[in-house]
C-alpha positions in Angstrom: 16.5 13.8 -8.9 16.6 14.1 -12.7 16.1 17.7 -13.9 13.4 18.3 -16.5 13.1 21.6 -18.5 9.5 22.8 -18.8 8.3 24.6 -22.0 8.2 28.4 -21.8 5.1 30.5 -22.0 6.2 31.7 -25.5 6.1 28.1 -26.7 2.4 27.7 -25.8 1.6 31.2 -27.2 3.2 30.4 -30.6 1.5 27.0 -30.7 -1.9 28.6 -30.1 -1.3 31.2 -32.8 -0.1 28.5 -35.2 -3.2 26.5 -34.5 -5.6 29.3 -35.3 -3.5 30.2 -38.4 -4.2 26.7 -39.6 -7.9 27.1 -39.0 -7.9 30.3 -41.0 -5.9 28.8 -43.8 -8.2 25.8 -44.1 -11.2 28.0 -43.9 -9.8 30.2 -46.7 -9.0 27.3 -49.0 -12.5 25.8 -48.4 -14.1 29.2 -49.2 -12.1 29.4 -52.5 -13.2 25.9 -53.4 -16.9 26.5 -52.9 -17.4 30.2 -53.7 -16.9 31.8 -57.1 -17.1 35.2 -55.5 -14.2 34.4 -53.3 -12.2 33.2 -56.3 -12.9 36.5 -58.2 -11.9 38.6 -55.2 -8.7 36.6 -54.8 -7.8 37.1 -58.5 -8.5 40.9 -58.2 -6.2 41.1 -55.1 -3.9 38.3 -55.9 -0.8 39.8 -54.3 -2.5 40.5 -51.0 -4.2 37.0 -51.1 -0.8 35.3 -51.9 1.0 37.1 -49.1 -1.9 36.2 -46.6 -1.9 32.6 -47.6 1.9 32.3 -47.4 1.9 34.0 -44.0 -0.8 31.6 -42.7 1.0 28.6 -44.1 4.3 29.6 -42.5 2.6 30.1 -39.1 0.6 26.9 -39.4 3.8 24.9 -40.3 4.9 25.2 -36.7 1.8 23.5 -35.4 2.0 20.9 -38.2 5.7 20.2 -37.3 4.7 19.9 -33.6 2.0 17.4 -34.4 4.3 15.4 -36.6 6.8 15.1 -33.7 4.0 14.1 -31.3 2.9 11.4 -33.8 6.4 10.1 -34.1 6.8 10.0 -30.3 3.5 8.2 -29.9 4.5 5.6 -32.6 7.8 5.0 -30.8 6.1 4.7 -27.5 3.7 2.2 -28.9 6.6 0.2 -30.4 8.5 0.2 -27.1 5.3 -0.8 -25.2 4.8 -3.7 -27.6 8.5 -4.6 -27.3 8.2 -4.7 -23.5 5.4 -7.3 -23.7 7.1 -10.6 -24.4 5.9 -14.2 -24.6 8.5 -16.8 -24.1 8.9 -19.2 -27.0 10.8 -21.7 -25.0 11.5 -22.5 -21.3 13.8 -19.8 -19.9 15.3 -19.1 -16.5 14.6 -15.4 -15.7 15.6 -13.9 -12.3 16.2 -17.3 -10.9 12.8 -18.7 -11.9 12.3 -21.4 -14.4 9.6 -20.0 -16.6 7.7 -22.3 -19.1 6.9 -21.7 -22.7 4.0 -19.3 -23.1 4.9 -17.2 -20.1 3.9 -13.6 -20.7 6.3 -11.0 -19.4 6.0 -7.2 -19.0 9.5 -5.7 -19.0 10.8 -2.4 -17.6 13.5 -2.2 -20.2 13.1 -3.3 -23.8 14.9 -6.6 -24.5 16.0 -7.0 -20.9 14.2 -10.1 -19.5 15.8 -9.7 -16.1 13.9 -6.4 -15.7 10.4 -7.9 -15.9 7.7 -6.3 -13.8 5.0 -8.8 -14.3 4.9 -12.5 -15.3 1.9 -14.7 -16.0 2.5 -18.4 -16.3 0.4 -20.8 -18.4 0.6 -23.3 -15.4 1.7 -23.0 -11.8 5.4 -22.4 -11.2 7.2 -22.9 -7.9 8.4 -19.5 -6.7 9.7 -19.2 -3.1 7.9 -22.5 -2.4 4.6 -21.2 -3.7 2.8 -22.6 -6.7 2.4 -19.2 -8.4 0.5 -18.3 -11.5 1.4 -14.6 -11.4 4.4 -12.6 -10.2 4.7 -8.9 -9.8 7.9 -7.1 -8.9 8.9 -3.6 -7.8 12.4 -2.8 -8.9 15.0 -0.7 -7.4 17.3 1.4 -9.7 20.9 2.6 -9.4 21.9 5.7 -11.3 25.2 7.4 -11.8 25.1 10.5 -9.5 26.8 12.7 -12.1 25.3 11.6 -15.4 22.1 10.0 -14.2 23.0 7.0 -16.5 21.3 3.8 -15.6 23.6 1.4 -13.8 21.4 -1.5 -12.7 17.9 -2.6 -11.8 17.2 -5.1 -9.1 14.1 -6.6 -7.3 13.0 -5.1 -4.0 9.5 -6.5 -3.6 8.1 -9.7 -5.1 4.3 -10.2 -5.0 2.9 -13.7 -5.9 -0.6 -15.0 -6.6 -1.7 -18.6 -7.1 -4.6 -20.9 -6.5 -6.3 -21.8 -3.2 -4.6 -21.7 0.2 -0.9 -22.5 0.4 1.6 -22.9 3.3 4.0 -20.1 3.5 6.7 -20.4 6.2 4.2 -22.4 8.3 1.2 -20.1 7.8 -1.8 -20.9 5.7 -2.0 -18.0 3.3 -4.8 -17.2 0.8 -2.8 -17.4 -2.5 -5.6 -15.8 -4.5 -4.6 -12.6 -2.7 -1.2 -10.9 -2.8 1.6 -12.7 -1.0 4.4 -10.2 -0.6 8.1 -10.8 -0.1 11.1 -8.7 0.4 13.8 -9.8 -2.1 17.6 -9.5 -2.2 19.3 -7.9 -5.1 19.8 -11.2 -6.9 16.1 -12.0 -6.6 16.4 -14.5 -3.7 13.7 -14.4 -1.0 14.7 -12.2 1.9 11.6 -12.3 4.1 7.8 -12.8 4.0 6.4 -9.3 4.2 2.7 -9.9 4.3 -0.2 -12.2 3.2 -3.9 -12.6 3.9 -4.4 -15.6 6.1 -6.7 -18.5 5.2 -8.2 -21.2 7.4 -6.4 -23.3 10.0 -4.0 -20.7 11.6 -3.6 -20.7 15.4 -1.7 -18.7 18.0 -1.7 -20.9 21.1 -5.4 -21.5 21.8 -6.5 -18.6 19.6 -7.8 -19.4 16.2 -7.1 -16.7 13.7 -10.0 -15.9 11.4 -9.6 -16.1 7.6 -9.0 -12.7 6.2 -6.7 -11.6 8.9 -3.5 -9.9 7.6 -0.1 -11.3 8.5 3.0 -9.1 8.5 6.6 -10.2 8.8 8.9 -8.0 10.9 12.4 -7.7 12.1 11.3 -6.3 15.4 9.7 -3.1 16.7 12.4 -0.5 17.2 12.1 2.1 19.9 13.4 5.7 19.9 16.2 4.7 22.2 17.4 2.1 19.7 16.0 -0.9 21.7 14.4 -3.6 19.4 11.8 -6.1 20.4 12.0 -9.7 19.2 8.5 -9.6 17.6 8.8 -11.6 14.4 5.2 -11.5 13.3 2.3 -9.1 13.5 -1.3 -10.1 12.7 -4.2 -7.7 12.2 -7.1 -9.9 13.3 -10.3 -9.6 11.3 -13.0 -11.5 13.0 -16.7 -10.6 13.6 -16.5 -12.4 16.9 -14.2 -11.3 19.7 -11.0 -13.3 20.3 -9.5 -14.0 23.7 -6.0 -12.8 24.6 -4.6 -12.4 28.1 -8.0 -13.3 29.5 -9.8 -10.4 27.7 -12.3 -10.6 24.9 -10.9 -8.2 22.3 -12.3 -6.8 19.1 -10.0 -7.2 16.1 -6.7 -6.9 18.0 -3.3 -6.3 16.5 -1.2 -9.1 18.0 2.6 -9.5 18.0 4.4 -12.8 18.1 7.9 -13.9 18.6 9.9 -16.3 16.4 8.2 -19.3 18.0 4.8 -17.7 17.4 4.1 -17.0 21.0 1.8 -14.1 21.9 3.9 -11.2 23.1 1.7 -8.2 23.2 -1.5 -6.6 21.7 -2.4 -3.1 20.5 -5.0 -1.2 18.5 -8.0 -3.0 20.0 -10.8 -2.5 22.4 -12.9 -4.6 24.8 -15.7 -6.4 23.0 -17.2 -7.3 26.4 -17.2 -5.4 29.6 -14.9 -6.9 32.2 -14.2 -6.8 36.0 -10.3 -6.7 36.1 -9.0 -6.7 39.6 -10.8 -3.8 41.4 -11.8 -2.0 38.2 -14.8 -2.4 36.0 -14.1 -1.6 32.4 -16.9 -1.1 29.8 -17.1 -2.6 26.4 -15.4 -0.2 23.9 -12.5 0.6 26.3 -9.2 0.8 24.4 -6.7 -1.9 25.3 -3.0 -2.4 24.7 -0.1 -4.0 26.6 3.1 -2.1 27.3 6.4 -2.9 29.0 7.8 -0.4 31.5 11.5 0.4 32.2 13.1 -2.1 34.6 16.6 -1.0 35.5 18.6 -0.7 32.3 16.2 -2.7 30.3 12.4 -3.4 30.2 10.2 -5.8 32.1 9.3 -9.1 30.4 6.5 -9.4 27.9 3.6 -8.7 27.9 4.2 -6.2 30.7 1.1 -4.5 32.0 -2.3 -4.0 30.4 -3.4 -0.4 29.7 -7.2 0.3 29.8 -8.1 3.7 28.2 -11.8 4.6 28.7 -13.8 6.2 25.9 -16.1 9.2 26.3 -19.1 8.3 28.6 -17.6 4.9 29.5 -15.3 5.5 32.5 -13.5 2.9 34.4 -15.0 2.5 37.9 -13.6 1.3 41.2 -15.5 1.1 44.5 -14.6 3.9 46.8 -12.7 5.9 44.3 -13.4 8.5 41.6 -14.1 7.2 38.1 -11.3 7.2 35.5 -12.6 9.1 32.5 -11.5 9.7 28.9 -8.0 11.1 28.6 -6.6 8.9 31.4 -5.5 5.3 31.4 -5.5 2.6 34.0 -2.5 0.3 34.2 -3.0 -3.2 35.6 -1.0 -6.4 35.7 -2.3 -9.7 34.1 -3.5 -10.7 37.6 -5.4 -7.5 38.0 -2.9 -5.8 40.2 -3.2 -2.0 40.1 -0.1 -0.4 38.6 -1.2 3.2 38.3 -3.3 5.8 36.5 -1.5 8.0 33.9 -2.4 10.4 31.1 -3.0 8.7 27.7 0.0 10.4 26.1 2.4 8.9 28.6 1.5 5.4 27.4 1.2 6.2 23.7 -2.6 6.4 23.5 -3.8 9.2 21.1 -7.1 10.4 19.7 -6.9 11.7 16.2 -9.3 14.0 14.5 -11.5 12.7 11.7 -11.7 14.8 8.5 -14.8 14.4 6.2 -14.2 14.9 2.5 -17.4 15.4 0.5 -20.9 14.6 1.8 -20.3 11.0 2.9 -19.7 10.4 6.6 -16.8 8.0 7.4 -17.9 4.5 8.3 -17.7 3.8 12.1 -15.6 0.7 12.8 -17.7 -2.2 13.8 -16.9 -3.8 17.1 -16.5 -7.5 17.2 -19.4 -9.4 18.8 -19.1 -10.4 22.4 -19.6 -14.2 22.5 -20.6 -14.4 26.1 -22.3 -12.3 28.8 -20.1 -9.8 30.6 -16.8 -11.4 31.1 -15.1 -11.7 34.5 -11.4 -11.3 34.8 -8.9 -11.5 37.7 -10.2 -10.5 41.1 
């Protein structure tokens, strides 16, 4: 943290007094210029008038000096801003990218091309295998711990935009939207962080709707240090329910391994009511998959399915009490009953909604059920 000294209260008080002294001085000079009576009075009391005008001028000089400093600072800031906006007069390699003539750069530090924050190309340029027309970067900074002197700047995140849909690590991404990468200190690509998917993406038999958001991952890490091999996460955005593990789900969050096989789902709900084993689950029931402990490790993916009823939509089973809100039913992929637990035990939480202003928050729209009530394992 860099310490900054704030002006004292006396500074603001003196600046205010100086400002009003300037108003009185200008008013007095104007009155002398237009009023013969004021000039005669000033001549009769010339000593008092002179002392008053000198006093006002001295007080006003502080405000005038302050404004002069502000003007100089603004001029210097404008000069630096202009110097940080550069147009390349010839092809130049900057940060490992071959940039053509006419490229417009916005720099973090004046005269340091390697510290560019934004780049706009006159024609598409290959960056990380994408034909990009725009690059934005977020830079990391190293400072000396004692003097706070700047040591180095380096890219941490690189965001690209281009034309149409382009293939990024085997995914069809919408290049007109941000495609975000993590970068190494030398500017090389470290990993795809996220992009908005275009058309033609599939996970097994599931077609991923355009507009879904893809996130790269190094694996979900648990509190005990265990890490899952999920390489990709997709927040599905589809007005029609998608099928996963035999369930029709509304906009699920799906997790994939390095071979893009479906591992688990979370943050979703049933778009269609379903008979799953001995239980009947209503549309709107929250759904996720979890893996339970199995010896020293965890059972294989996807584990068991957790059905968490919403208020007024209990899970029902012939000959047994209904399972209402606050409890979750755990079942296998084949419908096998695995237990009933409290929501908190399987990481299902209800959060309060706070309303700011008069507008009510929009209720999430459930994806459309494409078929009549679905029928699962029996």
